[in-house]
N, C-alpha and C positions, 0 to 999 in steps of 0.2 A: 594220167591216161584215163579215158572212159571205159567202164567194164559194164557189159550188158549180161550179167550172170544169170538172170531169169531166163533171158533168151537162149543162153546157151543150155540150160538146164532143160528147157522144153523142145530143144530141137529134135526133129524127127516125130514129134507128136502134133496132134490137131491144135493145140495150145500154143504152137510157137508164133503164129502171126499175130495173135493178140498180146502175147508176152512182149514182143518187138515193139509194137505200136505203143503200148502202155510205157515201156522204158524210154522210147524216144521222146514221148509227149511230156515225160518227167524230167528230162534234160534241161539245163539252162540253155535257152535258145541261142546264147553267145557262141556255143560249142558247135552249132550247126551253120553250114555255110550259106544261110538264107540270103545275106546281103550279095555275096558273090552270083547268087542265082536270079537276081532281079531281072526282068525283061521289060516291064512296063512303068516302073517306079524308081524312086531314087532313096528311099529307106525302107528297110526291112522291119516289120513289126512283128511281134509274137502273138498278136490278136488272130483268133480263129485258126490256130494251127491244126491241121488234119493230116494224117499219114495212112498211105495205102501201101501194101506190100505187093509189089509187082513180081517178084519172084526171089526164090532162096536155093542157092546151090550148095552142095557139099564139097568144097575143095579139099587139098590135101591137109592143109593147116588150118584153114579157116572156112567158115560159113560166109558166103557172099551174098547179102541180102541186098536187092534194088529195090528202093522205096521211091515213092511219089510223094513230095509234101506239097500241100495248098496251104498258102500264108496269104497275109495281107501286106501290101507295100503302100508306101505313102508317097505321093508326088507333093511336095511342099512348095510354097510360094518363098519369096525372100522375106516375108514378114516386115516390109516397109510400111510405113503410114499410108502411102498411096497404093498398095498392093492389095486389090479387093479379093484376091484368090484365096480360098480357104485351104486347109490341107485336104488333099483329095486321096481317098483310099482305093487302091486297085487290087484285084485278085491276082495272086502270083502263084507260079507253080515251078518247081524244079525236082529233078532226080537226084538222089543221093545213094551212094553205095556204103554199106556198112559192112566192114570185114571183122568178123568176130573170131577171135583165136580160140581154136576149139580146146586148149589146154587151160588157158588163163582168163578168158571171157575179155581181155583187153580188146577194144575196138577201134579202128581206125575209120576215120569218115572222110568220104571224099565226093565232091560235086561231080555229076557226071555231064559232060557238055554233051549239047545236041548237034 
């Protein structure tokens, strides 16, 4: 289970958004639903990952933080000898909800559908 301890510790202060961004950027990108959030490409890359905090709401048991994640997707060719198309990078964006338990800092991550 992912724990966003620093985000929980800074909840309610001006430091929360920056702490949450930093903790998200330190996560292994395999833990984020980037592949499922693809719109224009076929493979999610962890290159150029950027996070913005859209809003954060204090729930009964959890902090609900809605984030926008900008990243790079790759449209890859078949890599056949006669395929001249190189790997093409495409900008991608998805929204991810982080639900941080206010007691344990354990965090559930969910892709938000448009």
